C-alpha positions as CSV (number, residue, x, y, z in Angstrom):
1,X,62.6,120.0,112.5
2,X,60.8,118.0,115.1
3,X,58.7,121.1,115.8
4,X,57.3,121.0,112.3
5,X,55.8,117.5,112.6
6,X,53.4,116.0,115.1
7,X,55.1,113.8,117.6
8,X,55.5,110.2,116.3
9,X,54.5,107.1,118.1
10,X,57.2,104.5,118.6
11,X,55.6,102.3,115.9
12,X,55.6,105.0,113.3
13,X,58.2,105.1,110.6
14,X,59.4,107.9,108.3
15,X,58.8,107.7,104.5
16,X,60.6,109.9,102.1
17,X,58.9,110.6,98.7
18,X,60.8,111.8,95.6
19,X,58.8,113.4,92.7
20,X,61.0,113.3,89.6
21,X,61.0,116.2,87.2
22,X,63.8,117.1,84.9
23,X,65.0,120.7,84.9
24,X,67.1,122.3,82.2
25,X,69.0,124.6,84.5
26,X,70.0,123.2,87.9
27,X,70.7,125.7,90.6
28,X,74.3,126.7,91.3
29,X,75.8,127.4,94.7
30,X,77.2,130.9,94.9
31,X,80.3,131.4,96.9
32,X,80.2,133.9,99.7
33,X,83.0,135.6,101.6
34,X,81.6,135.9,105.1
35,X,78.9,134.2,107.2
36,X,77.0,135.8,110.0
37,X,74.1,135.1,112.4
38,X,70.6,136.6,111.8
39,X,68.5,136.8,115.0
40,X,65.2,138.2,116.1
41,X,62.0,137.6,118.0
42,X,58.6,136.5,116.7
43,X,55.5,137.7,118.6
44,X,51.8,138.1,118.2
45,X,50.0,141.5,118.3
46,X,50.0,141.4,122.1
47,X,53.7,141.0,122.3
48,X,53.6,137.3,123.3
49,X,56.4,135.2,121.9
50,X,55.4,132.5,119.4
51,X,57.1,129.2,119.7
52,X,57.6,127.0,116.6
53,X,57.3,129.8,113.9
54,X,59.1,128.9,110.7
55,X,61.9,131.4,109.9
56,X,63.8,131.3,106.5
57,X,66.3,133.4,104.7
58,X,65.7,133.5,100.9
59,X,68.0,135.0,98.4
60,X,66.4,138.2,97.2
61,X,67.4,137.6,93.5
62,X,65.8,134.1,93.0
63,X,64.1,133.2,96.3
64,X,66.4,130.2,97.0
65,X,66.3,129.0,100.6
66,X,69.6,129.7,102.3
67,X,68.9,129.1,106.0
68,X,66.1,127.7,108.1
69,X,65.1,127.8,111.8
70,X,62.2,127.7,114.1
71,X,61.5,130.1,117.0
72,X,62.1,128.9,120.6
73,X,59.7,129.1,123.6
74,X,60.1,132.8,124.0
75,X,59.8,133.5,120.3
76,X,63.5,134.1,119.7
77,X,65.3,132.7,116.6
78,X,68.7,132.6,115.1
79,X,69.7,131.7,111.6
80,X,73.4,130.6,111.9
81,X,76.2,131.4,109.5
82,X,74.2,133.2,106.8
83,X,76.4,134.1,103.8
84,X,76.8,137.8,103.1
85,X,74.1,139.0,100.7
86,X,70.6,140.4,100.2
87,X,67.7,138.3,101.5
88,X,64.0,138.1,102.1
89,X,63.5,137.1,105.8
90,X,60.2,135.4,105.9
91,X,58.3,134.1,109.0
92,X,55.2,131.9,109.0
93,X,53.1,130.5,111.8
94,X,49.8,128.5,111.6
95,X,46.8,130.9,112.0
96,X,48.9,134.0,111.4
97,X,49.7,136.1,108.3
98,X,53.1,135.7,106.7
99,X,55.7,138.3,107.7
100,X,58.4,139.4,105.3
101,X,61.3,141.8,105.5
102,X,64.2,142.6,103.1
103,X,67.5,142.4,104.9
104,X,71.2,142.7,103.9
105,X,73.8,140.6,105.7
106,X,77.2,142.2,105.5
107,X,80.3,142.3,107.7
108,X,78.5,141.5,111.0
109,X,75.7,139.7,112.7
110,X,72.2,141.1,111.8
111,X,69.5,141.9,114.4
112,X,66.1,141.6,112.7
113,X,64.3,143.0,115.7
114,X,60.8,142.0,116.6
115,X,58.5,140.4,113.9
116,X,54.9,141.0,114.9
117,X,52.5,138.5,113.2
118,X,48.9,139.4,112.7
119,X,46.1,136.8,113.0
120,X,45.1,135.4,109.6
121,X,41.5,135.9,108.6
122,X,41.1,132.5,107.0
123,X,41.7,129.2,108.8
124,X,43.8,126.8,106.7
125,X,43.9,123.0,107.1
126,X,47.5,123.2,105.8
127,X,50.4,125.6,106.2
128,X,52.0,126.5,102.9
129,X,55.4,127.9,103.9
130,X,56.0,129.7,100.6
131,X,53.2,129.4,98.1
132,X,55.5,131.9,96.2
133,X,58.8,131.7,97.9
134,X,59.3,129.3,100.7
135,X,59.9,125.7,99.6
136,X,58.2,123.9,102.4
137,X,54.6,122.8,102.7
138,X,53.2,121.3,105.9
139,X,50.0,119.1,105.7
140,X,49.1,117.6,109.0
141,X,52.0,115.1,109.6
142,X,53.5,115.5,106.1
143,X,56.5,117.8,105.4
144,X,57.1,118.5,101.7
145,X,60.3,120.2,100.3
146,X,60.4,121.9,97.0
147,X,63.7,120.6,95.8
148,X,64.4,123.4,93.3
149,X,64.8,125.8,96.2
150,X,67.8,124.0,97.7
151,X,70.8,124.9,95.7
152,X,73.2,122.1,94.7
153,X,76.3,122.2,92.6
154,X,76.3,121.2,88.9
155,X,76.3,117.4,88.4
156,X,75.1,116.8,92.0
157,X,73.3,113.6,92.8
158,X,70.2,113.1,95.1
159,X,72.5,112.4,98.1
160,X,73.9,116.0,97.8
161,X,70.3,117.4,97.6
162,X,69.2,115.4,100.7
163,X,72.1,116.9,102.7
164,X,70.6,120.4,102.1
165,X,67.2,119.5,103.5
166,X,66.5,120.5,107.1
167,X,65.7,117.4,109.1
168,X,67.4,115.0,106.7
169,X,70.8,113.6,107.4
170,X,73.2,111.6,105.2
171,X,76.4,110.2,106.8
172,X,79.7,109.6,105.2
173,X,78.7,106.1,104.0
174,X,75.5,107.4,102.4
175,X,73.1,106.1,105.1
176,X,70.0,108.3,105.3
177,X,68.0,109.5,108.4
178,X,64.8,111.5,108.1
179,X,63.5,113.1,111.3
180,X,66.0,110.9,113.2
181,X,64.8,107.6,111.7
182,X,66.7,105.3,109.3
183,X,65.5,105.1,105.7
184,X,65.5,101.5,104.5
185,X,64.0,101.5,101.0
186,X,63.7,103.6,97.8
187,X,60.7,103.7,95.5
188,X,60.6,105.7,92.3
189,X,57.3,106.0,90.5
190,X,55.9,103.7,93.2
191,X,58.4,100.9,92.3
192,X,61.6,99.7,93.9
193,X,64.7,101.4,92.6
194,X,67.7,99.1,92.3
195,X,66.4,96.8,95.1
196,X,66.3,97.6,98.8
197,X,69.4,99.8,99.1
198,X,68.5,103.5,99.2
199,X,72.0,104.4,98.3
200,X,71.7,102.9,94.9
201,X,69.2,105.6,94.0
202,X,70.6,108.5,96.0
203,X,74.1,108.0,94.6
204,X,72.9,107.5,91.0
205,X,69.9,109.8,90.3
206,X,70.8,113.4,89.4
207,X,69.7,116.0,91.9
208,X,68.3,118.3,89.2
209,X,65.8,115.6,88.3
210,X,64.0,115.9,91.6
211,X,60.9,118.0,92.0
212,X,59.8,117.4,95.5
213,X,60.8,115.4,98.6
214,X,58.1,114.5,101.1
215,X,58.5,113.2,104.6
216,X,55.5,111.8,106.4
217,X,54.7,109.5,109.3
218,X,53.2,106.1,108.7
219,X,52.6,103.3,111.2
220,X,54.9,100.6,109.9
221,X,58.0,98.7,111.0
222,X,60.0,99.9,108.0
223,X,61.0,103.4,106.9
224,X,60.8,103.8,103.2
225,X,62.3,106.2,100.7
226,X,59.9,106.6,97.8
227,X,58.8,108.7,94.9
228,X,56.1,109.2,92.3
């Protein structure tokens, strides 16, 4: 995930934003029999590997994000332990057109081959990784997740949702890290939620009430977990 955000200075802290919207039908996790790796290489039209391309596997039926990775220095990527099923493999990179391919993962690892990205005609000041499908938006040093795309079980709480987000970690005690930094405070609608303990919100708010989660860098001595 560090490749998605600009390098932070030592004084910068990470802020998590939650946007609360109630949904009538929370997403269910579908059990899968087997899990296999999906690998490939991302290049430009000249065959040069592209480092830092965003690679995701989306369920073909409902475009739910299943796995997420970024390409390495030579353009290669691997999505680990992808459940058997039908997917949209989608690759995005700033300044290039989005690349998509329907794939089926079944009984063995899948080689997606070479994904050649064409230069985009329009220059964008933000990368939308999935205006339609991919639940990630990158705006300068802000990373935004579309919570609805990360499947959680029925009756899950926010803590369960956070564990699904790439770059966000929740330990056994409920302590939260975003991009490797501790989260110290929770704000909901711009106000403190149950005081200064983030776990009071993450263990009590339902996951299906969350619309978006934003991670952004801000120069501060405190990392905050907040929402509007």
